[in-house]
Steps between C-alpha positions, in 0.01 A plus 500: 500500500643486852421714802770630735431224745562239230872579506524486879696189606286248685607437854683170529352279769661185637302273729676247720300200618654354814382219725596694809351751745733772367594743657442304820751225432875488442669273248714509189210578265360764732839663554563509124157647429517759778841629387445480124162672483613856588750497212230378261273781620782752442502385138129571455370152577191457713553206737214294640537195720225240541564331835271345757369640828636408843478618858881514525670831570665673198865406440565757226386863522332603174361841593730689260598224262226550242420127490128422476407184689181298454446253783271213400286304749689199632456198725844595627377830642538390863870420490540323835185291459595394149853408611362287786245321280755445224737330742213294642416376149868431418503773237189386315312826567773695325465288187120537503544876503783486245309299241135574577397804705768742381473418125122547509508838675801637316392383153159665540667830585759475221235402243287799601780760503708355211838664575686620189839370620467224756810365673442174686756493779517122483371249246307320776246606613503848339551372146213256546279797592592681178426188292160456663421869447625480139716808541842515327780494754873517560625236743773580752694205639699540817689183574379142504125554550388135485757394756400778739125439465532123544646523851417306715296284256793421273300256282332809350824630350473309169138601419581858603788504253265394223253768608771766507610403147139511377454853635834633378453369144184710475650823633577795271843517658685335785725699734761317713653668804846357439720292271445195719123524455545566128709184462248290693223617268717448192552136601121462469500670161369836622674820393513797734646847549699574815367791705720482810449602857627842596642693791497854640874563489500823702282359777718195561841653428471804726527440877168559672443598862467189713141424595346260751587193293866598464520552876334163563735315267803659670361394837448141389835476322693612810796619295510196270499529118150462353424267210169598339255252350213710357220301337177318571591245765428178312673212317468662158703800614764284671420551869617149596823550308561827683463327837727212391758751382487667843557162668808439283631849569449472875726193508788710363436852632205573729545878474196586285124540503272382216206744473211333318270776380168433330147371528403136511418213734819482704410227752679211326807711427528623858479138613779403260721785620438398862577133426831603343596704807466835324299689761670839522664458157189485281249775566160526332430870459166471318357699212624857463465796265838632624725264304750785448559510877573127505747526212683796649565292812605189304844375406376232254184435299410133462303415183362144476187507282416171329323635191308819571654699217721804539525591868377845601671483840829401334483811282431712806799351680718571196379862489585533869852371434454190718715210372295200392543129565253312283394166363694412183199522268394718211265688735811663644753455217293741293573765763850434630824347376670257736812645665445840332169634636401225741567141606305192386470164674322171435401383848502592870872419544612703198268786593638499855854508357405806296350675803805423712727638231314831482487530878876442524598706193333842537683650201373218276149563633525873424631436147222256419239734647620795291497289181148378576385855563635608160315209336174602669498823299377300201175438688384846605122538478488763220690260276275208594194715419635562150568127452148419617329746266716383209412138585128577477547630144 
């Protein structure tokens, strides 16, 4: 015998565990989570995020999103102090938190609350937390995690790869954010389902009123075409390659500005740009939540990631109709076709050739931009939400 309430569908709850001070931090995982969650909520899914506390100002506004955030105690609470001490210890403090403090705090919380559907936003350290707590989990993999975590202590890459494999083999399911990530995992004998990044097509395709950032970029460009590099400013995302490409391009046609937009320690990259005589050609804009303003002022998007999975900023550029020049790697080949929806190159000289071609052939640039924009329709957020829910099973 069943009561009326017995037939009432149970609310579906998905809990994301993320080693991040979400919503007070911007990055690929955070962007994906912030944009995906409202479409999951629309489909009757309750979304909780287990992050850690910080004194940073919010980057994403969640007042009306419906996302529930739990901020765990963290030794990284005081952002500036932690950053200073981490640099003073050559990155050791970060690893102590990554493999000791954070797993203890997070696993205690996860073991106590026992989420019904737990999504670990990376195998390390989030998957380690789930294993310690003995809670079944789905592991999300976004790019080459061991390579990213081992910088600057590169000798840690091999043990981190073994640790990643250990965690993934014990997951209920593994989600990869792109075909490139899926193939990397397959080479280690790990099967996965692709749940790609997404994009808000209307937001990026429709011209928006120019804000302060758009005005500032116009001022700095001084009438020159803008080439946009939008990513964390580090080696993994290709910041050095972007600067070297600018040096090659300047030798042939100095009529451009490379706008480098994103967070990161920029000191070494500014020094490199200065040493190459690129003051006035390479401009470090900093982190911004107004990427759409950057793209609407850009003639070219430069994509140079070295293994971070499907690029969110590349998808946004495609949706905005900005023609792409990118590294000839699966990271970008999964999104664009060379000569049809973008241009691919293998090094600074080839990439500079591609940029020069688009700057000198505006009709080619427009054609490639329109084709890329059409391709971006396959990645609208409602569709990604359906893929994600189907991937959970």
